C-alpha positions in Angstrom: 38.4 39.4 -0.5 35.8 38.6 -3.1 34.8 35.0 -3.2 35.3 33.1 -6.4 32.1 32.2 -8.1 32.2 28.6 -6.9 28.5 28.7 -6.2 27.8 27.9 -9.5 25.3 26.7 -11.0 23.2 23.7 -10.8 20.3 22.1 -12.5 17.8 24.7 -13.6 14.1 24.3 -13.5 12.3 24.8 -16.8 11.2 28.4 -16.9 7.8 29.3 -18.0 7.4 32.2 -20.4 5.9 34.2 -17.6 9.1 33.8 -15.6 11.2 35.0 -18.5 9.0 38.0 -19.0 9.3 38.8 -15.3 13.0 38.8 -15.5 12.9 41.0 -18.6 10.9 43.5 -16.7 13.6 43.8 -14.1 12.3 41.7 -11.2 15.8 41.1 -10.0 17.7 38.7 -12.2 21.5 38.5 -11.3 23.8 41.1 -12.9 26.8 40.2 -15.0 29.7 42.7 -15.2 32.5 42.3 -17.7 35.6 44.5 -17.3 33.5 47.0 -15.3 30.6 47.2 -17.8 27.2 45.7 -17.0 25.9 43.2 -19.6 22.5 43.9 -21.0 20.5 40.7 -21.7 17.5 40.4 -24.1 14.5 38.3 -24.7 16.1 36.9 -27.8 19.2 35.6 -26.0 17.7 34.8 -22.6 18.2 36.0 -19.0 20.3 34.8 -16.1 18.5 32.9 -13.5 19.1 31.9 -9.8 17.3 28.7 -8.8 15.9 27.8 -5.4 19.3 26.6 -4.2 21.0 29.9 -5.0 22.7 28.6 -8.1 23.2 31.0 -11.1 22.5 29.9 -14.6 23.5 32.0 -17.7 22.3 31.5 -21.3 25.6 30.5 -23.0 25.2 32.4 -26.2 24.5 35.6 -24.3 27.5 34.9 -22.0 29.7 34.4 -25.1 28.6 37.7 -26.6 29.2 39.4 -23.3 32.8 38.1 -23.3 33.3 39.5 -26.7 32.9 36.5 -28.9 31.4 36.9 -32.4 28.8 34.8 -34.2 31.5 32.9 -36.1 33.1 31.9 -32.7 29.9 30.3 -31.5 29.2 26.9 -33.0 26.2 24.6 -32.4 26.5 20.9 -33.4 22.9 19.6 -33.5 24.0 15.9 -33.8 25.9 15.9 -30.5 24.0 18.8 -29.0 27.2 20.5 -28.2 27.9 24.3 -28.1 31.5 25.2 -28.8 33.0 28.6 -28.2 36.3 29.4 -30.0 38.5 32.4 -29.3 42.2 32.7 -30.1 43.9 29.3 -29.4 41.1 28.2 -27.1 37.9 26.2 -27.6 35.4 25.7 -24.7 32.6 23.2 -25.3 29.4 22.2 -23.4 27.1 19.4 -24.2 23.4 19.3 -23.3 22.7 17.0 -20.4 26.4 16.7 -19.5 28.2 17.7 -16.3 31.5 18.0 -18.2 33.1 21.1 -19.8 36.0 20.5 -22.2 38.8 23.1 -22.9 41.2 22.7 -25.8 44.1 25.1 -25.6 47.6 25.2 -27.1 47.5 21.5 -27.8 46.2 20.5 -24.4 42.8 18.9 -23.9 41.3 19.4 -20.5 38.1 17.9 -19.1 36.5 19.9 -16.2 33.9 18.3 -14.0 31.1 20.7 -13.1 28.7 20.5 -10.2 25.7 21.1 -12.5 24.1 19.7 -15.6 23.9 21.8 -18.8 20.2 22.4 -19.4 18.3 23.3 -22.6 15.6 25.8 -21.8 13.4 27.1 -24.6 16.1 26.1 -27.1 18.9 27.8 -25.2 21.7 26.1 -23.3 22.2 27.4 -19.7 25.4 26.9 -17.8 27.6 28.7 -15.2 29.4 31.7 -16.7 32.3 30.6 -14.5 33.2 27.7 -16.7 33.0 29.6 -20.0 35.0 32.6 -18.6 37.6 30.5 -16.8 38.0 28.3 -19.9 39.3 31.4 -21.7 41.5 32.4 -18.9 39.3 35.0 -17.3 38.5 35.4 -13.7 35.1 35.4 -12.1 34.0 36.7 -8.7 30.5 36.7 -7.1 29.1 39.4 -4.8 26.2 37.9 -3.0 24.9 41.1 -1.5 24.4 42.7 -5.0 23.9 39.3 -6.8 26.6 40.3 -9.3 29.0 38.1 -11.2 32.1 40.1 -12.2 34.4 38.9 -15.0 37.9 40.2 -15.8 39.3 39.4 -19.2 42.7 40.8 -18.5 45.9 38.8 -18.8 48.9 40.1 -17.0 52.6 39.8 -16.4 53.9 38.4 -19.7 57.3 36.9 -19.2 59.8 34.7 -21.1 60.6 31.4 -19.4 62.2 28.1 -20.5 60.2 27.1 -23.5 58.6 30.4 -24.5 56.4 33.2 -23.3 53.7 33.0 -20.7 51.1 35.3 -19.2 49.2 35.2 -16.0 45.7 36.3 -14.9 44.3 38.2 -12.0 43.1 36.5 -8.9 40.3 37.5 -6.5 42.9 39.2 -4.4 43.6 42.7 -5.7 47.3 43.1 -6.7 48.0 39.3 -7.0 48.6 37.5 -10.3 48.6 33.7 -10.8 50.2 31.6 -13.5 48.4 28.2 -13.6 49.8 25.1 -15.2 53.3 26.2 -16.3 55.2 23.3 -17.8 58.6 22.6 -16.1 59.4 19.4 -18.0 58.2 17.4 -21.0 55.3 15.1 -20.5 56.7 11.8 -18.9 54.7 9.6 -21.3 55.6 6.8 -23.7 59.4 6.4 -23.8 59.7 9.1 -21.1 57.8 7.0 -18.6 60.3 6.0 -15.9 63.0 8.4 -17.1 64.4 11.5 -15.5 62.3 14.6 -16.4 63.2 15.8 -19.9 63.4 19.5 -21.0 60.1 21.3 -21.7 59.0 21.4 -25.3 59.1 24.9 -26.7 55.9 26.6 -27.9 55.0 29.5 -30.2 53.2 32.7 -29.1 52.2 33.5 -25.6 50.8 30.7 -23.4 48.1 32.2 -21.2 48.4 30.2 -18.0 44.9 30.4 -16.7 44.1 26.7 -16.1 45.5 24.2 -13.6 46.9 21.1 -15.2 45.7 17.6 -14.8 46.9 15.9 -11.6 49.2 12.9 -11.6 47.5 9.4 -11.5 46.4 8.4 -8.0 43.7 6.7 -6.0 40.4 8.6 -5.5 39.1 6.4 -2.6 42.0 5.4 -0.4 42.3 8.2 2.1 39.3 8.0 4.4 38.4 11.2 6.3 40.9 13.2 4.2 38.7 12.8 1.2 36.2 15.1 2.7 38.8 17.4 4.3 41.1 18.2 1.5 40.3 16.4 -1.8 37.9 17.5 -4.5 34.6 15.8 -5.3 34.9 15.0 -8.1 38.7 14.8 -8.5 40.3 16.9 -11.2 41.3 15.2 -14.4 44.2 12.8 -14.1 47.0 12.3 -16.6 50.6 11.2 -16.8 51.1 14.6 -18.5 51.2 16.3 -15.1 54.6 18.0 -14.7 53.4 21.5 -14.2 53.7 24.2 -11.5 51.8 27.2 -10.4 53.0 30.7 -9.5 51.3 33.4 -7.4 53.1 36.8 -7.3 52.4 40.4 -6.4 51.5 42.4 -9.5 53.9 45.1 -8.4 57.5 43.9 -7.9 59.2 47.2 -8.3 60.4 47.1 -4.7 63.2 44.7 -5.5 63.7 40.9 -5.7 61.1 39.0 -3.7 61.6 35.9 -1.6 60.3 32.7 -3.1 58.5 29.8 -1.4 58.2 26.5 -3.2 55.6 24.1 -1.7 55.8 20.3 -2.0 52.5 18.5 -1.2 52.1 15.5 0.9 50.1 12.3 0.4 52.5 9.5 1.0 54.1 10.0 -2.5 51.0 8.2 -3.8 48.4 11.0 -3.8 47.9 14.8 -3.7 48.4 17.6 -6.1 49.6 21.2 -6.3 46.2 23.0 -6.0 44.2 21.0 -3.4 41.5 23.1 -1.8 43.6 23.9 1.3 46.5 25.2 -1.0 46.3 28.7 -2.5 48.9 31.3 -3.1 46.9 34.5 -2.9 47.3 35.1 0.8 51.0 34.4 0.8 51.7 36.5 -2.3 49.8 39.4 -0.7 52.5 39.4 2.0 55.2 40.2 -0.5 56.3 36.6 -1.3 56.2 34.6 -4.6 54.6 31.2 -4.1 55.2 28.2 -6.3 53.4 24.9 -6.0 54.3 21.8 -8.0 53.1 18.4 -9.2 55.4 15.4 -9.2 55.0 11.8 -10.3 53.4 9.5 -7.7 53.2 5.8 -7.0 54.4 3.4 -9.6 55.0 6.3 -12.1 57.2 8.1 -9.6 59.1 5.5 -7.6 59.5 2.3 -9.5 63.0 0.7 -9.7 63.9 -2.2 -12.0 67.2 -3.8 -13.2 66.2 -3.0 -16.8 65.6 0.7 -15.9 68.9 0.8 -14.1 70.8 -0.6 -17.1 69.3 1.9 -19.5 70.0 4.8 -17.2 73.6 3.9 -16.4 73.3 2.1 -13.2 70.3 3.5 -11.2 66.6 3.8 -11.3 63.6 4.8 -9.2 63.1 8.1 -7.3 61.5 9.8 -10.4 59.2 11.8 -8.2 62.3 13.3 -6.3 63.9 14.0 -9.7 60.7 15.9 -10.7 61.0 18.0 -7.5 64.6 18.8 -8.3 63.7 19.7 -11.9 61.0 22.1 -10.6 63.4 23.7 -8.2 66.0 24.1 -11.0 63.2 25.7 -13.1 62.6 28.1 -10.3 66.3 29.0 -10.0 66.5 29.5 -13.8 63.3 31.5 -14.3 62.0 33.1 -11.1 63.9 36.3 -11.6 61.6 37.0 -14.6 58.7 37.2 -12.1 60.5 39.5 -9.7 61.8 36.7 -7.5 65.2 36.2 -5.9 66.7 32.8 -7.1 69.1 33.0 -4.1 66.4 33.3 -1.6 64.2 30.2 -2.1 62.4 28.5 0.8 61.2 25.0 0.1 58.4 23.8 2.4 56.0 20.9 2.6 53.9 18.7 4.9 53.9 14.9 5.5 55.5 13.1 2.6 56.4 16.6 1.2 58.5 17.2 4.4 60.1 13.8 4.2 60.9 14.3 0.5 62.5 17.7 1.4 64.7 15.9 4.0 65.9 13.5 1.2 66.6 16.6 -1.0 68.6 18.1 1.8 70.8 15.0 1.7 70.9 14.8 -2.1 73.9 16.1 -4.1 71.5 16.8 -7.0 69.6 19.4 -5.0 72.5 21.4 -3.6 72.2 25.2 -4.2 68.5 25.0 -5.1 67.1 26.3 -1.8 68.4 28.4 1.1 65.8 27.6 3.7 63.4 24.8 4.5 60.2 24.4 6.5 59.4 20.8 7.5 55.8 20.2 8.5 55.1 16.9 10.2 57.7 14.5 8.7 61.0 16.2 8.6 64.1 14.1 9.3 62.0 11.0 9.9 62.0 8.3 7.4 58.8 6.3 6.8 59.0 6.5 3.0 61.6 3.8 2.3 64.6 6.1 2.1 66.9 3.5 3.6 65.9 0.8 1.1 68.8 -0.4 -1.1 68.6 -0.2 -4.9 68.8 -4.0 -5.1 65.8 -4.3 -2.7 63.9 -1.7 -4.7 64.7 -3.4 -8.0 63.4 -6.7 -6.6 60.1 -5.0 -6.0 60.1 -3.9 -9.6 60.8 -7.4 -10.8 57.9 -8.7 -8.7 55.7 -6.2 -10.4 56.7 -7.2 -13.9 56.4 -10.8 -12.9 52.9 -10.3 -11.4 51.8 -8.5 -14.6 53.6 -10.8 -17.0 55.0 -7.9 -18.9 58.4 -6.4 -19.7 59.3 -2.8 -18.9 59.0 -1.9 -22.6 55.5 -3.5 -22.7 54.5 -1.6 -19.6 55.6 1.7 -21.2 53.0 1.1 -23.9 50.3 0.2 -21.4 47.5 2.8 -20.8 48.3 4.9 -17.7 44.9 4.2 -16.1 45.2 0.5 -16.7 48.7 0.4 -15.3 47.7 2.3 -12.2 44.7 0.0 -11.6 46.9 -3.0 -12.0 49.5 -1.8 -9.5 47.6 0.2 -7.0 47.1 -2.7 -4.6 50.7 -3.9 -4.7 53.7 -2.5 -2.8 56.1 -2.2 -5.7 57.8 1.2 -4.9 59.5 3.4 -2.4 62.4 5.9 -2.1 65.6 4.0 -2.4 69.4 4.6 -2.2 69.8 4.8 -6.0 73.4 6.1 -5.9 72.5 9.3 -7.8 69.6 11.2 -6.3 69.8 9.4 -2.9 73.4 8.4 -2.1 73.0 7.3 1.5 70.4 6.5 4.1 68.9 9.3 6.1 70.5 7.8 9.2 74.0 8.1 7.6 73.2 11.5 6.3 72.4 12.8 9.8 75.3 11.0 11.3 77.8 12.4 8.8 76.3 15.9 8.8 75.9 15.6 5.0 72.6 17.4 4.8 72.4 21.0 3.6 73.5 23.6 6.1 70.5 25.9 5.6 68.1 27.6 8.0 65.3 25.2 9.1 61.9 25.5 10.7 60.4 22.2 11.8 57.4 21.0 13.7 54.3 18.7 14.0 50.7 18.7 15.0 49.5 17.6 18.5 46.8 15.1 17.5 48.3 13.4 14.4 48.9 9.7 14.7 49.7 9.7 18.4 52.4 12.3 18.0 54.5 10.1 15.7 56.1 13.1 13.9 57.3 15.0 17.0 60.5 13.1 17.3 61.8 14.6 14.0 61.6 18.0 15.6 64.0 17.3 18.4 66.2 15.0 16.2 67.0 17.9 13.9 67.1 20.5 16.6 69.7 18.5 18.6 71.8 17.5 15.6 72.1 21.2 14.5 73.4 22.0 18.0 75.9 19.1 17.9 77.2 20.3 14.5 77.5 23.9 15.7 75.0 25.0 13.0 72.2 27.5 13.1 69.5 26.6 15.6 66.2 25.5 14.2 62.8 27.2 14.9 60.7 24.4 16.3 56.9 24.3 16.8 53.9 22.2 17.9 50.6 23.1 16.3 47.8 22.6 18.9 44.7 24.4 17.5 41.8 22.0 18.0 39.8 22.5 14.9 36.0 22.2 15.5 33.6 20.0 13.7 34.8 16.4 14.4 33.9 14.9 17.8 35.2 11.4 17.2 38.7 11.0 18.7 39.3 8.0 16.4 39.0 10.1 13.3 42.2 11.0 11.5 40.8 14.5 11.2 40.1 15.1 14.9 41.6 18.0 16.8 45.0 19.4 15.7 45.1 16.6 13.1 47.7 15.8 10.4 47.9 18.6 7.8 45.4 20.9 9.7 48.0 23.7 9.8 47.7 24.1 6.0 44.3 25.7 6.3 46.0 28.5 8.3 49.3 28.9 6.6 47.6 29.3 3.2 44.7 31.3 4.7 42.1 29.2 2.9 39.7 28.8 5.9 36.9 30.0 3.7 37.0 26.8 1.7 36.9 24.6 4.9 33.5 23.0 5.9 34.2 23.4 9.6 32.4 25.9 11.9 35.4 28.3 12.3 35.5 31.6 14.1 36.9 35.0 13.7 39.7 33.9 16.0 40.6 31.2 13.5 41.0 33.8 10.8 43.2 36.0 13.0 45.3 32.9 13.9 45.6 32.1 10.2 47.1 35.6 9.6 49.6 35.0 12.4 50.6 31.7 11.0 51.0 33.1 7.5 53.1 35.9 8.9 55.4 33.5 10.7 55.9 31.4 7.5 56.5 34.4 5.2 58.8 36.2 7.6 60.9 33.1 7.8 61.0 33.0 4.0 62.1 36.6 3.9 64.9 36.5 6.4 65.2 33.1 8.1 63.4 34.3 11.3 59.6 34.0 11.8 59.4 36.9 14.2 57.9 40.2 13.3 55.9 43.2 14.5 52.8 42.3 16.5 53.6 38.5 16.7 54.2 36.5 19.8 58.0 36.1 20.2 59.3 32.8 18.8 62.6 31.8 20.4 64.8 29.4 18.5 65.7 25.9 19.7 69.1 26.4 21.5 71.2 24.5 24.0 70.1 26.9 26.7 66.4 26.9 25.7 65.1 24.0 23.8 62.0 25.9 22.8 59.2 24.3 20.9 56.8 27.1 20.1 53.1 26.3 20.7 51.1 27.5 17.8 47.5 28.1 18.7 44.9 30.9 19.1 46.0 33.4 21.6 44.1 36.1 23.4 
């Protein structure tokens, strides 16, 4: 697999004229290939350069011409020292001395934090070709052995979905397409703040889905060791306008309807997003499955209840994040066939709060018929998220918030999202509640009454997470399925001790919470830890178990260790670890 050109491109040293001449003479400057054709640079436009840290810098005007832009599409503003590149409905801009790239596309304004500063060298701006190319929806890969950056300008897989037409782009995995930032609901802003997700707003033309959306508002400092492990530095842009999903699919779907997997991220319903560095759909899609990942509202935006909100909604409020998840699943049911997917074979899976949320969806009348299988990773059928809280208790928390802030709900709807989040981040004003609509009973009652969905389940936890606190959910569901005479679950315990952390007090020690995601999504190449070839083989095994389950409700398959279900005769909990 080619590695995405993420090595990009840091502060460049001022090049002397002798250096430029040397590059022109062919002393080994990096190659740039666009759609299979090598780009020829010139003294007039400047030459690519790799600095001492191995970072590649490209003269922006030359890069623009290489990507097919004309003189009229390259604009320099002397006052702001900003170069803007316009093509179709997209404008990508870079400012001298800045580490921020801006992309304006189809009415969306996206700020991208770069890991390098834009430099002016001899009157030319130098920057990573990655940011310019990806801003236009193109893909970039880097071959270190040949020092070649390869750009593909193709858009693929145009389909009609709710709202209009969209197109995808290639990934670094041959034969896999991705659609990034597909809207599944209207922006929940202004009067739509603290309302059920509203229908998407239609658009004209074809939306090229080549850029991940902003993430939902959340803390950037509250999660200790997980900051290093999973979250970006810097974080992606945050915005209330965050109700988007991403789709990875095989380019060739001629073999028939493909199974669909929908991933719901964790983070305590207060953090996380659909494209964290441990999440990626290329590996899963390459195994003949369509993967969908979703954003949903978090914290005060996603889980505030209040008497005024209940009155305007006909008697209930709160649980907006769960409503978002249901809306995304409904979008999948309505649209996934256009991508070659089977709307009747949808597996929903998630870890931590994602697994707990799926448990609440399994108990919700609003989610019935939206998935046929569920994988619950560390949190299924355990309730630490407030799912037994009454609406009255949740509303009292909301009243405390409005009292603390001295503002009404209507005033708070007009408040800037960042200011609102900052004012509420330290207070405990939210939680999943029994609202009478999305959540109609406590998890305890749902289990007791057998009112949760009768679908095929896989459930498990990790050995070293929080003293094993999630393991109880595995046997709780396994035993309840047997009592009800339903299909036995496939239960597991993930025990792979990930190297790199020696402190047993660290939350990221051993087989820690969420560690399994590196393996399921086959994203070990993004992990900082000293992993081995055995880890990569184990990752392939894990991905095969998960995708086999999505295909037919059984994780077993050729070449895999046999995984027996959890039955009355054999209450098997499969150990998932590297095997000889």
